[in-house]
Structure formats: C-alpha cells, structure tokens
Backbone as CSV, one residue per row, in Angstrom:
resi,resn,N_x,N_y,N_z,CA_x,CA_y,CA_z,C_x,C_y,C_z
1,GLN,-99.391,106.079,-54.936,-98.920,104.840,-54.191,-98.551,103.699,-55.421
2,VAL,-97.179,103.284,-55.155,-97.036,102.072,-56.252,-97.385,101.281,-55.595
3,GLN,-98.298,100.024,-56.748,-98.717,99.019,-56.250,-99.193,98.267,-57.564
4,LEU,-99.411,96.850,-57.231,-99.690,96.151,-58.567,-100.969,95.370,-58.030
5,VAL,-102.115,95.466,-58.509,-103.256,94.847,-58.111,-103.739,93.739,-59.559
6,GLU,-104.263,92.558,-58.621,-104.631,91.285,-59.650,-106.230,91.469,-59.656
7,SER,-106.680,90.970,-60.854,-108.117,90.664,-60.847,-108.354,89.543,-61.799
8,GLY,-109.686,89.116,-61.534,-110.095,88.184,-62.814,-110.029,86.805,-62.380
9,GLY,-109.368,86.640,-61.119,-109.515,85.017,-60.619,-110.865,84.495,-60.258
10,GLY,-110.754,82.933,-60.466,-112.411,82.511,-60.196,-112.316,81.075,-60.326
11,LEU,-113.399,80.410,-60.434,-113.550,79.033,-60.671,-114.180,78.816,-62.011
12,VAL,-113.334,77.847,-62.539,-113.966,77.616,-63.913,-113.713,76.081,-64.450
13,GLN,-114.423,75.416,-65.332,-114.453,74.135,-65.587,-113.024,73.759,-66.208
14,ALA,-112.600,72.236,-66.204,-111.550,72.212,-67.157,-111.898,72.275,-68.629
15,GLY,-110.926,73.094,-69.215,-111.194,73.371,-70.572,-111.730,74.780,-70.589
16,GLY,-112.217,75.550,-69.711,-112.604,76.496,-69.947,-111.518,77.896,-69.754
17,SER,-111.781,78.995,-69.745,-110.952,80.099,-69.649,-111.017,81.066,-68.907
18,LEU,-110.095,81.839,-68.228,-110.291,82.954,-67.498,-109.510,84.033,-68.059
19,ARG,-109.717,85.375,-67.962,-108.718,86.510,-68.094,-108.350,87.289,-67.017
20,LEU,-107.235,87.190,-66.589,-106.726,87.929,-65.440,-106.207,89.286,-65.906
21,SER,-106.215,90.023,-64.982,-105.705,91.623,-65.123,-104.944,92.071,-63.959
22,CYS,-103.720,92.697,-64.319,-102.910,93.495,-63.047,-102.952,94.873,-63.668
23,ALA,-103.328,95.675,-62.620,-103.313,97.173,-62.748,-102.097,97.582,-61.932
24,ALA,-101.818,98.400,-62.733,-100.106,98.743,-62.005,-100.431,100.458,-61.662
25,SER,-100.307,100.682,-60.619,-100.351,102.351,-60.100,-98.646,102.968,-60.010
26,GLY,-98.600,103.627,-60.796,-97.142,104.320,-60.606,-96.652,104.278,-61.867
27,GLU,-95.859,105.721,-62.322,-95.485,105.772,-63.493,-94.478,105.006,-64.108
28,ILE,-93.674,104.212,-62.904,-92.432,103.195,-63.165,-92.733,102.380,-63.782
29,PHE,-94.059,101.925,-63.825,-94.474,100.743,-64.307,-94.633,100.680,-65.731
30,SER,-94.555,101.808,-66.261,-94.605,102.043,-67.542,-93.355,102.004,-68.512
31,PHE,-92.568,101.415,-67.682,-90.847,101.412,-68.231,-90.324,100.147,-67.844
32,LEU,-91.322,99.129,-67.188,-90.840,97.962,-66.334,-91.684,97.105,-67.327
33,PRO,-91.087,95.913,-67.741,-91.744,94.632,-68.162,-92.792,94.199,-66.691
34,LEU,-93.963,93.753,-67.167,-95.057,93.050,-66.383,-95.132,91.843,-66.609
35,ALA,-94.842,90.812,-65.506,-94.744,89.213,-65.584,-95.975,88.705,-64.713
36,TRP,-96.141,87.428,-64.998,-97.184,86.803,-64.054,-96.409,85.534,-63.439
37,PHE,-96.635,85.378,-62.365,-96.087,83.969,-61.820,-97.484,83.420,-61.014
38,ARG,-97.021,82.014,-60.683,-98.386,81.270,-60.136,-97.696,80.445,-58.883
39,GLN,-98.511,80.739,-57.714,-97.838,79.492,-56.568,-98.862,78.334,-56.673
40,ILE,-98.497,77.108,-56.926,-99.346,76.385,-56.713,-99.352,75.323,-55.353
41,GLN,-100.295,74.926,-54.565,-100.412,74.714,-53.618,-99.057,73.732,-53.070
42,GLY,-98.455,74.421,-51.944,-97.287,73.688,-51.616,-95.794,73.758,-52.362
43,ASN,-95.932,74.467,-53.430,-94.886,74.768,-54.296,-94.351,76.123,-54.096
44,GLN,-93.021,76.385,-55.047,-92.662,77.738,-54.815,-93.364,78.535,-56.036
45,ARG,-93.342,80.019,-55.905,-94.022,80.438,-57.113,-92.999,80.206,-58.499
46,GLU,-93.657,80.017,-59.475,-93.129,79.967,-60.748,-93.734,80.760,-62.116
47,PHE,-92.739,81.202,-62.632,-93.056,82.244,-63.817,-93.725,81.537,-64.786
48,VAL,-94.811,82.482,-65.299,-95.650,82.028,-66.152,-95.578,82.615,-67.785
49,ALA,-95.619,84.214,-67.339,-95.628,84.818,-68.716,-95.130,86.118,-68.551
50,ARG,-94.557,86.779,-69.277,-93.808,88.317,-69.180,-94.369,88.838,-70.520
51,GLY,-94.794,90.228,-70.199,-94.982,91.084,-71.565,-94.102,92.381,-71.288
52,THR,-93.292,92.876,-71.966,-92.451,94.032,-72.214,-93.068,95.007,-72.623
53,ILE,-92.689,96.234,-72.541,-93.008,97.806,-72.866,-93.233,97.621,-74.418
54,GLY,-92.224,96.837,-75.106,-91.915,96.624,-76.481,-92.666,95.849,-77.071
55,GLY,-93.613,95.104,-76.331,-94.289,93.832,-77.177,-93.894,92.679,-76.770
56,VAL,-92.808,92.559,-76.328,-91.877,91.144,-76.665,-92.655,90.402,-75.366
57,THR,-92.889,89.150,-75.715,-93.901,88.236,-74.655,-92.911,87.119,-74.526
58,ASN,-92.897,86.554,-73.105,-92.367,85.082,-72.985,-93.184,84.222,-72.256
59,TYR,-93.087,83.155,-72.182,-93.982,82.308,-71.629,-93.299,81.196,-71.279
60,ALA,-93.772,80.185,-70.157,-93.290,79.283,-69.430,-93.612,77.945,-70.375
61,ASP,-92.901,76.994,-70.754,-93.238,75.861,-71.885,-94.856,75.412,-71.582
62,PHE,-95.201,75.395,-70.214,-96.224,74.671,-69.643,-97.541,75.479,-70.122
63,VAL,-97.567,76.783,-70.497,-98.686,77.706,-70.642,-98.383,77.841,-72.505
64,LYS,-97.607,77.426,-73.134,-97.424,78.113,-74.527,-98.593,77.466,-75.285
65,GLY,-99.191,78.278,-76.121,-100.247,77.807,-76.465,-101.731,77.906,-75.998
66,ARG,-101.756,78.042,-74.682,-102.719,78.133,-73.974,-103.015,79.629,-73.633
67,PHE,-101.822,80.212,-72.963,-102.000,81.635,-72.544,-101.395,82.549,-73.373
68,THR,-102.005,83.782,-73.263,-101.656,84.974,-73.742,-101.500,86.173,-72.951
69,VAL,-100.095,87.132,-72.860,-100.158,88.153,-71.990,-100.182,89.230,-73.129
70,SER,-100.836,90.409,-72.468,-100.871,91.346,-73.525,-100.717,92.644,-72.638
71,ARG,-100.146,93.786,-72.873,-99.928,95.080,-72.573,-100.927,96.341,-73.006
72,ALA,-101.568,96.659,-72.259,-102.475,98.061,-72.661,-101.659,99.016,-73.278
73,ALA,-102.010,99.930,-74.197,-101.451,101.085,-74.693,-100.683,101.959,-73.777
74,ASN,-101.201,102.161,-72.524,-100.640,102.970,-71.561,-99.574,102.189,-70.859
75,LYS,-99.459,101.035,-71.125,-98.329,100.356,-70.504,-98.849,99.752,-69.109
76,LEU,-99.961,100.310,-68.530,-99.838,100.131,-66.592,-101.114,99.174,-66.586
77,THR,-101.214,98.115,-67.659,-102.079,97.008,-67.536,-101.261,95.836,-67.992
78,ALA,-101.742,94.719,-67.598,-101.237,93.607,-68.129,-102.257,92.434,-68.056
79,ASP,-102.709,91.863,-69.095,-103.753,90.970,-68.786,-103.346,89.427,-69.201
80,LEU,-103.765,88.599,-68.766,-103.082,87.080,-68.852,-104.530,86.423,-69.473
81,GLN,-104.972,86.214,-70.744,-105.931,85.450,-71.216,-105.388,83.702,-70.955
82,MET,-106.192,83.191,-70.279,-105.907,81.698,-69.871,-106.796,80.613,-70.858
83,ASN,-106.475,79.768,-71.670,-107.398,79.050,-72.351,-106.911,77.496,-71.945
84,ASP,-108.123,76.951,-72.122,-108.006,75.652,-71.801,-107.018,75.222,-70.466
85,LEU,-107.810,75.826,-69.587,-107.226,75.786,-68.317,-107.611,74.154,-67.630
86,GLN,-106.527,73.734,-67.246,-106.486,72.262,-66.311,-106.501,72.372,-64.882
87,PRO,-106.848,71.527,-64.247,-106.740,71.381,-62.745,-105.153,71.428,-62.132
88,TYR,-104.171,71.528,-63.004,-102.865,71.561,-62.516,-102.652,73.095,-62.636
89,ASP,-103.664,74.043,-63.310,-103.303,75.440,-63.252,-103.581,76.034,-62.138
90,ALA,-104.618,75.278,-61.346,-105.238,76.017,-60.237,-103.891,76.538,-59.081
91,GLY,-104.201,77.647,-58.863,-103.542,78.249,-57.637,-103.433,79.609,-57.834
92,MET,-102.791,80.358,-56.975,-102.759,81.587,-56.794,-101.884,82.399,-57.653
93,TYR,-102.167,83.457,-58.625,-101.394,83.996,-59.885,-101.211,85.468,-59.130
94,PHE,-99.859,85.957,-59.347,-99.479,87.239,-59.036,-98.783,88.119,-60.391
95,CYS,-99.016,88.969,-60.168,-98.402,90.139,-61.132,-97.166,90.638,-60.393
96,ASN,-96.158,90.681,-61.312,-94.746,91.067,-60.722,-94.038,92.170,-61.695
97,ALA,-93.316,93.085,-61.089,-92.418,93.768,-61.815,-90.884,93.894,-61.050
98,TRP,-90.155,93.646,-61.672,-88.614,93.904,-61.262,-87.745,95.290,-61.515
99,GLU,-87.414,95.668,-60.934,-86.094,96.663,-61.243,-84.928,96.500,-60.371
100,PRO,-83.692,96.850,-60.689,-82.506,96.670,-59.617,-82.493,96.726,-58.135
101,ILE,-83.553,97.776,-57.781,-83.812,98.104,-56.316,-84.893,97.872,-55.824
102,GLU,-85.805,97.310,-56.689,-87.010,96.827,-55.870,-87.775,95.792,-56.747
103,ASP,-88.342,94.797,-56.168,-88.916,93.767,-56.616,-90.419,94.055,-56.329
104,TYR,-91.325,94.230,-57.093,-92.670,94.689,-56.835,-93.930,93.203,-56.930
105,TRP,-94.736,93.009,-56.262,-95.530,92.220,-56.315,-97.140,92.303,-55.829
106,GLY,-97.932,91.835,-56.543,-99.405,92.125,-55.956,-99.794,91.091,-55.402
107,PRO,-100.981,91.159,-54.639,-101.310,90.010,-53.625,-101.891,88.909,-53.868
108,GLY,-102.137,89.000,-55.312,-102.599,87.468,-56.101,-103.694,87.431,-56.029
109,THR,-104.494,86.642,-57.308,-105.780,86.512,-57.425,-105.557,84.653,-57.672
110,GLN,-106.913,83.974,-56.780,-106.830,82.856,-56.950,-107.651,82.017,-57.949
111,VAL,-107.382,81.244,-58.712,-107.790,80.522,-59.914,-107.958,79.012,-59.587
112,THR,-109.122,78.687,-59.497,-109.600,77.389,-59.246,-110.149,76.659,-60.223
113,VAL,-109.638,75.510,-60.774,-110.176,74.779,-62.010,-110.764,73.459,-61.415
114,HIS,-112.204,73.136,-61.667,-112.682,71.826,-61.423,-112.471,70.771,-62.720
115,SER,-112.241,69.541,-62.310,-111.980,68.637,-63.250,-113.796,68.045,-63.592
C-alpha cells in the first residue's frame, strides 16, 4: 500500500523541541523528495521544508535556523527536527511527496505550543 504516515506531534512549551517523522510505504518514495507542510488554523497549507534523495534540503524562511529535515539511508523516512518552537508554529503538520501523476499526503500530526 502506498502511503505516508506522520508521527511525533504533541504538546510542547514555547522554546521547546519536537521531532516529527514521516514513514513512507511504497518504493516510489525512495525516488521522490519528501516535504513537510503545515496548516495553521484557518489558513492554507504552507511549505515548511523538503529533503531530496540526494540530500538537498530547502526551508521556508520562517523556519530557517530552527528546523532541520533529514532522510533516512533507505530514503523511506523524513524526519523534521523542530527547535525553539513558538505558539505561531502550532498547527497540523503534513508529509508530502509529489510526482507528475500523483500528489501524496499523510493524514497529519498535530503540534501544539503553549506560551
């Protein structure tokens, strides 16, 4: 079954850290970049970070220096280390992979940050 499943969300105090993980089932994902998006309440999903199979990473400006994305050696997981979390980072975080004929999304994992 081809799917993405996120884990690692939870509740953290402002300034704290969480590590999210995206588990990809399906060999197709070993050839695709894996990205993280988030949806803050009432807003559209926004890009957070991406890790390619070649080790190239991209980040949204608002997470640079705080978040780090990494791919496992088998390329089938993508972790998002989030440091110095702030209340404005709270929301649902989604794993994503895209190819021309399909846009894959996981169900999401909730991140809550208390001030």
